[in-house]
C-alpha positions in Angstrom: -8.9 11.7 -16.1 -11.3 8.8 -15.4 -10.1 5.4 -14.3 -13.1 3.0 -14.5 -13.5 0.9 -11.3 -10.0 1.7 -10.0 -9.6 3.1 -6.5 -6.8 5.5 -5.7 -5.7 6.8 -2.3 -4.5 10.2 -3.5 -2.6 10.8 -0.2 -0.3 8.0 -1.4 -0.2 8.5 -5.2 0.4 11.2 -7.8 -0.9 11.0 -11.3 1.6 12.5 -13.9 1.4 13.0 -17.6 4.3 13.6 -20.0 4.5 15.5 -23.3 3.8 12.3 -25.2 0.4 12.0 -23.5 1.4 9.0 -21.4 -0.1 9.0 -17.9 1.7 7.4 -14.9 0.8 6.8 -11.3 3.6 7.4 -8.9 3.3 5.7 -5.5 4.7 8.1 -3.0 5.6 5.3 -0.6 7.1 3.0 -3.3 10.7 4.0 -2.5 10.0 3.3 1.1 8.5 -0.2 0.6 10.2 -3.6 0.5 9.9 -7.1 -0.7 11.6 -10.1 1.0 13.0 -13.2 -0.7 13.5 -15.5 2.3 15.1 -18.9 1.9 15.5 -21.7 4.5 18.7 -23.7 4.8 17.6 -26.0 2.0 16.9 -23.0 -0.4 13.2 -23.4 -0.2 11.4 -20.1 -0.7 9.0 -18.6 1.9 5.6 -17.5 0.5 2.6 -16.0 2.1 -1.0 -16.7 0.9 -3.0 -13.5 0.8 -6.0 -12.0 -1.0 -5.2 -9.8 -4.0 -7.4 -7.9 -6.4 -7.4 -8.9 -10.1 -9.0 -7.1 -13.0 -11.4 -8.7 -15.5 -11.2 -7.7 -19.1 -14.4 -5.6 -18.6 -12.7 -3.4 -16.0 -14.4 -5.1 -13.0 -12.3 -6.7 -10.3 -12.4 -9.8 -8.2 -10.5 -11.1 -5.2 -8.5 -14.3 -5.1 -5.9 -15.8 -2.7 -2.4 -16.2 -4.2 1.0 -17.2 -3.0 3.5 -14.3 -2.9 6.8 -13.3 -1.3 6.2 -11.1 1.7 6.2 -7.4 1.0 4.7 -4.1 2.0 4.8 -0.3 2.1 6.9 1.6 4.6 5.8 3.9 7.3 7.0 7.5 7.7 10.8 7.7 8.2 11.3 4.0 8.0 14.3 2.6 6.1 13.8 -0.1 3.4 15.6 -2.6 5.6 13.3 -1.8 8.6 10.3 -2.1 6.3 11.5 -5.6 5.3 12.2 -6.6 8.9 8.7 -5.4 10.0 6.8 -6.9 7.1 8.4 -10.3 7.5 7.5 -10.2 11.2 3.9 -9.0 10.6 3.2 -11.4 7.9 4.9 -14.5 9.3 5.8 -14.0 12.9 9.5 -14.4 12.0 11.7 -11.9 13.9 15.2 -11.3 12.4 18.0 -8.9 12.9 18.2 -6.0 10.4 21.6 -7.4 9.4 19.9 -10.6 8.1 18.4 -8.6 5.2 20.8 -8.3 2.2 19.8 -6.1 -0.7 19.4 -8.2 -3.9 18.3 -5.5 -6.2 15.2 -3.5 -7.1 11.8 -4.4 -8.6 10.0 -2.0 -11.0 6.5 -3.5 -11.0 5.1 -1.7 -14.1 7.0 0.8 -16.1 4.1 1.4 -18.4 1.7 2.7 -15.8 3.1 2.8 -12.2 6.4 4.4 -11.5 7.7 2.5 -8.6 11.1 1.2 -7.3 10.9 -1.4 -4.6 14.0 -2.9 -2.9 14.2 -6.7 -2.8 16.0 -8.2 0.2 17.5 -11.7 0.5 17.3 -13.6 3.7 19.3 -16.8 3.9 18.8 -19.6 6.4 15.4 -18.2 7.4 13.8 -19.9 10.4 11.1 -22.3 9.5 8.9 -21.7 12.5 6.3 -19.0 12.0 3.3 -17.7 13.9 0.3 -16.4 11.9 -1.4 -15.2 15.2 -4.5 -13.4 14.1 -3.4 -11.9 10.8 -6.3 -10.7 8.6 -4.2 -10.3 5.5 -2.3 -13.6 5.5 -4.2 -17.0 5.5 -1.1 -19.3 5.3 2.7 -19.3 5.3 4.8 -22.0 3.7 8.2 -22.8 2.3 8.2 -24.2 -1.3 11.0 -25.9 -3.2 12.1 -24.3 -6.4 10.7 -27.3 -8.3 7.3 -26.7 -6.7 7.5 -23.0 -7.6 8.4 -23.8 -11.2 5.2 -26.0 -11.3 3.1 -23.2 -9.8 4.5 -20.8 -12.5 3.8 -23.2 -15.3 0.2 -23.9 -14.0 -0.4 -20.1 -13.8 -0.9 -20.5 -10.0 1.8 -17.8 -9.4 1.5 -14.6 -11.3 2.7 -11.9 -8.9 5.3 -9.6 -10.5 7.3 -9.2 -7.3 7.5 -12.9 -6.7 8.3 -13.7 -10.3 10.9 -10.9 -10.5 12.5 -12.2 -7.3 12.7 -15.8 -8.6 14.3 -14.5 -11.8 16.8 -12.4 -10.1 17.8 -15.2 -7.7 18.2 -17.7 -10.5 20.4 -15.2 -12.4 22.5 -14.6 -9.3 23.1 -18.4 -8.8 24.7 -18.8 -12.3 
């Protein structure tokens, strides 16, 4: 099977095909990853600005900085809560207790191609002081109001499936 201009780390993924001819990529670490929906005491959402790869229609890719919720893959034998705790600390410098991470639900990034189930954790009353130190992945950390986030979505400035799923789930939970 050929995937044009797509790089796979086959130590972390498995390519599966079913009897219908559909092909899926399974991320071995997906069950052991985590995403964090962190709110300050005014219900502003914490986002990190980081470089992500995007695909052009011709199969080539480009890099662009985008605002996303913190997330990451787990390390061997790490619980999802521990992943969330570590990723929040690594990406923002915010250190919280494991008990501060409440499971909101799960994100399935792309049923059509990637089989993945990532737990989404809610952090309420997140501290607003962060320390980027010398982070090569993250260029900025900021809290945004839900009104600002709605504008970012409408202006196509926010397209990350994890972030959009988290916003949708949080909005549904508040009703």
